[in-house]
N, C-alpha and C positions, 0 to 999 in steps of 0.2 A: 210675509208680510210687509211692504215697505213703508218706509216714515211717512208718505203721504196716503197711504192707505190706512195706517193707524189714527192718523190723524181726521182725517176724515171720519171714518166709522166713529170716533172720539167726540167729534164734533156733533155728528148726529144723536149722539148721545146724550150728551150735554145739551143737547135743545130741548131732549123732549123731557131730562130732569128736570131742566130751567120750567119748563112749563108745566109740570107735575107739584113743583116747588111753588109756583105763585097760587094753583089752584088748594093746596093744602096744609100750606105751611103752619096752618093755625089747627089742622084737624087732625094731623096726624103726630106721631111721637118726632120730637123733632131730631131723635138719632136713626129714625129712616133715610133721611136727609143725608145724614154723614158715610153713612151705608150708601147709597148711590154713589156720592163722590168718587168714595173709597172704590167702588167699581169702576166708575170710568179712570180715574187713576191707574187701574193693573191694566183697563184698555188699551191706555195711552204707553205703558211702558214695557209690555207684553207683546213682541211681536210676533204672535200667533193667538188662535182665536179656536174656540170649542164648535162646532158645526151642530147645528140643530135645526130642526123641520118648523119650527118658531120663528126663527130667526127674521127680521123684516125683510134684509136681503134676498130672501128667499123670492120674494113678491118681482126684482127687479131683472133680474136676467131674461125670461123667457117671458114674462105676461106683459111687460110694458118695455118693447124693444126700441122704441125713440130714445128710451130714458139708456137702455143699457149700452147703446153703444156710443154714445157719449162720456160716459163711463169709462167701458173698456179703453176707448181712444184715450184717455185722460188716464190710464193705468192702475182706478180706482180698481176695477172690476180683473184686471189682467190675470190668465190662465196660466201663462207661460212662468219659463224659469229663467230668472236673466242671473250670470255671475258676477256681473258689473260692480264695483262701489257706489260707483257715479248713481247707478240704477238703482241702488237697494233706498239711498234715499231720495231721489227724486226719480220719479216715473215721466213720460212723457208730456205729463201735463204741463208741465215747465217748459218744454223745449219748442225751439222756433221749428216751424219744419224747412223739411230741407230740400235743395232745388233739386226739383226734379234731372235724374239722369235721363239720356235720349242715344241711343247705339244708332250705329253707322245704318243696320241693318232695318229697325223699327222706329219713326219719327215719333211714337206713342210715349208719353213720358212714363219713366219706370222708377219709382221712389224704393230706393233699398236703406235698411236698417242694420246696423249689428247688434246682436239681441233681441229678445223681444221689443218690439216698439219704441226701440232705441235708435234716434235718425242720427246718421252720421254725420252731417251735415253740422248738425246743432251741438259736436264733443262740445264746443269751446263755450257753446250758451249753456250747456251742462257744469260744466266747470266754474262759471260765475257764477250760477245758482248755488253749486256747492259750496262757495266759497262766501258769499251772500247770507246763507245758512249757517255758517261757520263762525262768521263772523257776527249775529248776532247774537247765536248761542253765547260766545265767551263776552262777549259784551256785558250780557243781562247777567251769566255768572258770575263776572269778575264785581258786577253792582250788587251782587247777593251777599258772594263774600266780604266784601269790602263794609257793608253794612253790617253786617253778622262782627268781624272786627272790629270795629269802631266800636257797637255795644257793646262788644267783649270787655274794650279794653274799659269803658267807662264804668261797666259793672263791676270790673276787679277792684273799686276805687270805694265800695260797699262796706259797712262796717257791720260786724256782727250785732243781734238785738240782741239786749237784756231784759226781757221784759216777764213778767212771770205767765201771763196769761197763752204767751207762743209758746214758753219751753211747755207748757202744763198741753198746749195743744200737742206737739209736735210729738211728744211722750205719747197721745191717746190716738194720736194717724200716722205713726210709723208703719214704715215698709220695708223690703229688701235695700230699697235705693233710700241712700243717705238723704231727709228734705231738713234745710236750711232756713234762717230766714234773716234775711241783711237789711239795711236800711241803705239809702242814696240820696243826695241832693242832685243828682243829674236826671230824676225821671219825679214825675209828677201825680202817676197813677201807678197802683199795683202791678206787679206782672210776673210770671212766671219764665225761667230762662234753664238749660241743662239736659241733659235727658240722663245719664248716668246719676250726676249727682244732683238733684233739681233743686235751686235756688225759687223761693219767693221773695221778690224786692220790694220795698215797700218807700213812700216816698219819706224823704225825711220830716216833712211836714205830718203824720200819721199822728191821728191822736190815741195816743194808746191807753188813755181810759175808758174809751168809749166799747167798752169788750162785746157790743153788740153789733158794731161796724165791723171787727175784725174777727168775730165769726163768720160772716158774710164772704170776706175775704181771703180766710183762711179754706174756707168750703170750697169756695170757689176756685182758686186756685190748685186746692187738692186734687180737684176731678180732671183741670187738667193734666196734672202731673200721674193720676193714676190712668188714666186713657193714653201717654205717651204724645198728647198734642203737639208737642214739640217735633217730637220724629215725625208726623205727619205733615207738619206742615213745611217739612223741609221736603220730603218727596215729591207734596204738590210743588214745589220752589224748583226742584229737578223736572218736573214734569213739562212746567210753564220755559224753562232755559230750552228746553228740547223743540217744544212745539211754540217757540215764540210767535210763528208768524200763523199761527191760529188764533182768531179775534173769539172764538168760542172759550178755548182753553182759557186765556183771560178773564173771559165770565164765569167759566169754573174756580179760576182761584179766586177770585174775590166773592161769590159766593159761599166757596167753602169754607174758606176763613170766618165768617159770618156766621154759617150753621155752625159751627164749633163753638162759638161765642153762645150761639143760642140753645144747644143742647146743653152744653155747662149750666146755664141759666137752670135749663128745669130741672137738671139733676137737682140743685142747690134746693129750690124749691119743695121737692120732691122729698129732700134729705128734713127739710128745716120746718115741712109744713107753709100749707097754703096761706096762713095767717101772717107768714113773713114777707108775702107780695109786696103789700105798699112801704113795708121799712125797705123791703130790696132793691126794689126801683130808684125810691129816693135818693138812697144811697149808691146807686149807679150814676143818678142823675148828676150829684156832686159831684164823682169823680171823672166828667165828663171835662177833658181838658187836652191840650195839645202836648204830647209824649214829645219828648227827646228824639231827633232824629227818627229814624226808620230802623226796628229791629222786625224783619220780618220771619225770624224763627221764635220769636217769644210769644206770650199768651197773656193777655193784660185786657184791663178793663180800659177802651177807648168811644168815643164820642161817636167813632166810625158806624153807621144804622144803629143809632141808639132809639130813634122812635120804632123802629121794629122790635128793636130786644125788650123796650120797655112794651110796646104791643103783646109782644109773646108771652113774657113773663106776666101780664094781666091775665092772657085766656088758657094759661098754664089750668092742664086739669088731671085730673085721676086717670090711668091709661087703663083701659076697660080691655076684656077682652075682644070686643068688636075692634077698637084702634089697635089691638096689637095684632090681630090679623089680617086689618085692612093692610097693615105696614107688609107684613111679612109678604102678603099677595103682589103690592107694591114694587117691592123689593125684585120678587122672582118674575112678575111679567116682565118689567125693565130690564133686567138682565137676560131674559128669554129672547126678547126682541135686539136689542141693541146691543147686545156685547157679545153676540155670537155669530158664527158665517153661517151660510144654507149647507145645509145637509147634504151629502154624497150618497145615491143609491148604490145598488153593490154591480149596478153596472159604469159606473163611474161618471153619471151623469148628477146633476141636481137634483135632488126634489121636489117635484112639480113639474117637472120639465117632461116633455115627449120624448120616449123612446127615441134610439135610433141605433141604429144596428151597426155592423162596424164597417168602418169604411174601406177595408182593404178584401170587400168582396169583390169577387174578379168580375171584370166590365159585363162578360156573356151571362152571368146569371143576372145579374142587375137589369141587361135589356131584356132577357125571358119576363122578368118582374115587373115593367113598366105599370101593370095595370095596378099595383100595388103601393108603389114609390118611387119617386122621382129622384134623379139622381146628377151629376156632376162627376165628370172623369178627366183625371189627366190623362191624354192619351201617349203620351213621352215628353220626354225632357231631354235632349242631345246638347254634349257641349260641343259646338261648331267655334270657327277660328274666322277671325277678319284677316286680310290680305297680308296686314303687318305682325299676323302670326298674336295677335290675342285674343281671348277665351271670350265667347257668350253663351249665353241658354238660348235655348229653343225652343220652348215647350206649346204643348197642342194640348187645348183645355174645349171641351163639349158641353156643350149644356143642355140637357135631358131635362130641364126643367119645364114649368108653362110661364116661367117671370123672367125679364129680360133680368139681366146680368148688369150692374155696373159698376161693379166695384169687386176686385176679388185680395186678400191680404193671404199668405201662403209664405211657411216658412223653406228655406234652403239647406238642404245638407250638402256636405262636398266627401268625397272619398277618392282615397290614389285606388292606382289600377291593380292593389292586391287586396284591396277593402280597408284599409287604414285612413279611420276618419281624418278629417282635414280643419282646421283652426282656420278662419277667413282673418284675411287680412285687407281694411277697405281703406281705400284712397283717401276717406277725410279723415277717418283717426288717427292720431298721433303717433310718434313712433315706438313714444315706449309703451305702448298697447299690447298686450300677449295674445290679440283676436279673439273668437267666439267661435264656437259650433255652428251658432244658428245665426242662421241671416232671415228677417223676416223682410218681405215684399209688398208694397202695395203697388196694381196696377189698374187705371182705372180705362174700363172702354167696354163699349155695351157689348152683348153678346144675347143673341135674340134667341128665344124657343129654339130645340133644335137644332143650332148655328154651332156652327168650332170654330173655333180661333186660334192664332197660329201668335204666340208673344217671343220676342226677340231681344235680346239685352239684357244690361243689366248687372253682367260680369263684370268684378272688376278686381280679381285676385291676382298677385303677382303671378305671371310665371315664368321661371328658369332669366328673369331677366329684371332688374331695379330702373323702370321710370326717372330721369330727372325732373321733370315736371310737377311729381307728386313725392310728400313726405318717403323717407324709406321705412319702412320695417321687419323689425325682425324675423329669421328666417325665409326674405322672399323668392331668395334664387333656388331653395331647398325641395317647393310643393310643386305638385302637376298633377293637377286633376281630372281624373277619367270619367268620374261618375257625380249625380246630381238627381238628388231624390227632392223630391216637393211634394208637400202637406198643406192641406187650404185649412187655413186657419180662422177665417169671418168671410161671408159671401155678403155685400150685400145687393136688393134687387131695387128694380125702376121705381117699385111700387112704396120705399120706406121699411119695407119687412129686411130683416136678420136672419142668416142659417151660420151658429156658431159651432166649429165642431166638436163634439163632447167628447170624441176621442183623441185630437192633438196633444193633449199633456201625456197619454197613454205613449202615441206615438213618437214624441221627442224621447221623450223616457227609453225608447226601445231602440232610439239611432242613434241619437246625438252622445258622439264621442266613444261609438262603442263599436269593436273591431265587428264586419258585417260581410258575411260570405259573398263570392263575387257572383254566385249564380243566380241568389238572393235578389243582389244589385241590378243585372242584367235582366231579370224577370218581375223588376218590382212594378213596370207599365204593362198596360193601363194600371192607372190607380183611379178605383172609384168610391164614390161617396155617397151615399143613401142619405136623400133631404126629405125629410117631413116639414110639416109645419103645422100647427095647432089648425 
């Protein structure tokens, strides 16, 4: 998965979690929402997902084609493989449409792309968006780092606390990590910082004679330390830096930090008893004050969402078996629906999609079986030459379905005379490009049921010469194409329906960049696709 695919699926998960949170914040254990946010963090940080038949995305590809097609065109549901670094970060969702390429043989516009859905004319746009993303990520990262360093420098001026109760409390609450209590005149509310050597930092104005208040504060901060909340906040900040362009990730960051405090408050009440609710809430209100600067990686008492915290404290109840089961079920359902991808069946198609037979079936066999299935056939694809010696593709497509085709999207692979694969170098690609085996072509032209249509043009591989009008590319003088293999990726019909080739990925893995027998290249056509609709 690329960055936008991850960010999009993360946004859907965040929206669902925010809705559940709003409805059940005072009915489920607060740890439930922490687990959900942690699962979302994993979804945002890990570039792959686990297939599941329960995934909500299973509903999108075939049952709702009007939703699926735009998502595929934006790159959210792409099936292809792209080895370009920019497409890893920015799929076609961010790219400006390329100008149509019109050949001398056919005046129909033919849009070519390098790699799946990568428009060559938009390479500059891709680079601009890449720079914007990098700039935003760097600026936000620098902001967090400077905030942390500034707070760290202030915290270094804190002095050790010499208090009988504090020493006794530390002795009773020892961990493998050494905890210390210090005080500073730079803060106005207690906080905890540090991961391996955590420090409970107290304001200089702390009433050290108020043992009850100290107990609440130390217990609260101890929960933060024990749960590694500082580390968790660091990971959340990292996710925010990467996905800074996604407003839902900002929402997650805010709610996650709130829920860390809510879960901590709930734990304190459970440890000290329900009778402590009133005193604990009053102490929290007293400690509402502006803290000095921003400390994104510390845990503290603050007035942010104080009303929500106090309400949650007063509504805290004993965790019953029913509440615990409800929490587990909520997490399981949410993760199953929103943190997974559609499962793939044994035949390579998405679970729940209509079975599609091997599109490489011989055209004669399909013609004999028209009653049970419709087909589209690539009759041939030849490399011809203009008078000036430039090459172009001449391919013939037959529509054996009962619907009018309005647009086709197919992949083109090129091979030398001996069957060696060629990397393609396109006019609009910068001269530093290494090229790509895959070239996606979109062509808009009506093909009525039963009609055969010829396409010509779109070929822009350099042939034993370098054209002065275009950027020079690597190895331009060395390659000569003799064969072209085409495979349909998507077909759009006049009624708005779509057919997506479920065998496209297998086809691409079989041929792209692979040495192929010349006999197989010569006998590749007619290349037929069996089309079935729900």
